[in-house]
Wavefront OBJ file of the C-alpha trace (Angstrom):
o trace
v 0.086 -0.037 -0.028
v 2.855 2.380 0.668
v 4.378 1.901 -2.809
v 0.933 2.934 -4.189
v 0.996 6.295 -1.917
v 4.673 6.956 -3.116
v 3.881 6.417 -6.762
v 0.517 8.306 -6.578
v 2.570 10.860 -4.560
v 5.173 10.917 -7.567
v 2.938 10.987 -10.440
v 1.205 14.397 -8.868
v 4.211 15.913 -8.090
v 5.551 14.818 -11.692
v 2.356 16.487 -12.956
v 2.486 19.700 -11.090
v 6.237 19.942 -12.309
v 5.196 19.404 -16.074
v 2.639 21.566 -16.019
v 4.593 24.678 -14.571
v 7.186 23.898 -16.837
v 4.517 24.108 -19.729
v 2.988 27.358 -18.113
v 6.267 29.088 -18.222
v 7.320 28.101 -21.750
v 3.871 29.528 -22.634
v 4.448 32.681 -20.807
v 7.773 33.026 -22.516
v 6.360 31.934 -26.077
v 3.234 34.600 -25.527
v 6.364 37.697 -24.270
v 8.248 36.762 -27.382
v 5.319 37.316 -29.580
v 3.960 40.569 -27.712
v 7.559 41.876 -28.609
v 7.762 40.959 -32.023
v 4.098 42.577 -33.041
v 5.143 45.569 -31.009
v 8.398 45.969 -33.373
v 6.138 45.271 -36.242
v 3.603 47.694 -35.195
v 6.390 50.541 -34.041
v 8.337 50.123 -37.733
v 4.798 50.684 -39.213
v 4.069 53.826 -37.562
v 7.585 55.306 -38.423
v 6.599 54.137 -41.946
v 3.138 56.301 -41.757
v 5.413 59.026 -39.935
v 7.560 59.211 -42.979
v 5.093 58.975 -45.492
v 3.058 62.063 -43.869
v 6.333 63.925 -43.723
v 6.827 63.309 -47.454
v 3.062 64.567 -47.993
v 3.356 67.542 -46.301
v 7.026 68.568 -48.093
v 5.307 68.066 -51.362
v 2.194 70.272 -50.175
v 4.749 72.909 -49.102
v 5.799 72.844 -52.659
v 2.707 72.610 -54.226
v 1.735 75.629 -52.569
v 4.457 77.539 -53.669
v 3.657 76.456 -57.317
v 0.259 77.758 -56.689
v 1.278 80.995 -55.448
v 3.853 81.424 -58.092
v 0.993 80.675 -60.592
v -1.368 83.014 -58.874
v 0.963 86.113 -59.016
v 1.351 84.980 -62.695
v -2.298 85.208 -63.269
v -2.710 88.128 -61.818
v -0.345 89.793 -63.841
v -1.719 88.485 -67.156
v -4.684 89.575 -66.179
v -3.436 92.913 -65.738
v -1.718 93.027 -68.907
v -4.901 92.167 -70.852
v -6.511 94.466 -69.163
v -4.064 97.027 -70.718
v -3.941 95.410 -73.749
v -8.022 95.484 -74.115
v -8.177 99.524 -73.584
v -5.058 100.127 -76.358
v -7.735 97.786 -78.440
v -10.631 100.149 -77.610
v -8.522 102.984 -78.287
v -7.375 102.084 -81.830
v -11.046 101.288 -82.537
v -12.057 104.185 -81.789
l 1 2 3 4 5 6 7 8 9 10 11 12 13 14 15 16 17 18 19 20 21 22 23 24 25 26 27 28 29 30 31 32 33 34 35 36 37 38 39 40 41 42 43 44 45 46 47 48 49 50 51 52 53 54 55 56 57 58 59 60 61 62 63 64 65 66 67 68 69 70 71 72 73 74 75 76 77 78 79 80 81 82 83 84 85 86 87 88 89 90 91 92
């Protein structure tokens, strides 16, 4: 009877040890997966930041181009206005 008790105790202890080792391994794997996901997320965020910065630079350049074109259009309108006045004088 003592042998069965010893075997039962040994089985229980080994079950506890195996369970504990499995849980520890699972925790380590989860931590590694979380770290990998965090690193991937950080990389994606950095990529998006660079894209947004590039878009801002492009928008500034476009804004400067639009301002330049606006000035040129204003000059052309003034020139056209003066040309119409000269044409009107010639017609009279």
